N, C-alpha and C positions, 0 to 999 in steps of 0.2 A: 601282106608279106611281099607279094611280087613287086609292088610299088617301091618298097624299101630296097629290094635287091637291085632294081633298075637304078635307083638313086645312087647306091654304092658303086655300081659298075661305072656310071658316068663320072662320079667323083674320082674314082681311081684312074680312069682313062684320062680325064683332064689333068690330074696330077702327073701322070706319066708324060703327057705331051708337054706340060710346062717344064718338067725337069729335063726333057730332051732339048727343049728350046734353050734352057739355061746352059746346058753343056755346049750346044752349037755356038751360042753367043760367046761363051768363055773361050772356046777353041779358035774362033775367028779373030780374037784380039781387036775388036772394034773399040773405039773411044768410049762408047757407052757400055762396053762389055761388063765391067765390074758392077756398076750400079744396077743395070738391068738384070744381070744374072742373080744378083743378091735379092732383088725384088721378086724374081720368078721363084727362087728357092724358098723365100718366105711364104709366097702364095701357095706353093706346092705343099709345104708343111701344114698350112692352115686347111687346105683342101683335104688332105689325108686325115687330119684330126677330125674335121667335120664329118668325113665319111664314117670314121669309127664311132663317133658320137651318134650319128643317125642310125647306124647298125645296132648300137646298144639300146637306143630308144625303141626301135622296132622289135627287138628281141623281148624287151620288157612288156611291150603291148601284147605280143603274141602269147606270152606266158600268162 
């Protein structure tokens, strides 16, 4: 169970960092801003979904 919780925490932290990066890139109006922030947003969503799926799997195993 502890392993699962660590996995979720790291997934959420990585997701938050990626979304922060996307916001910073969008705010600075760089040439690559739209493309990169779009990719980061997509990656963030994937990470969060992955975290939820991992959590659900770990819950199922524990029960």
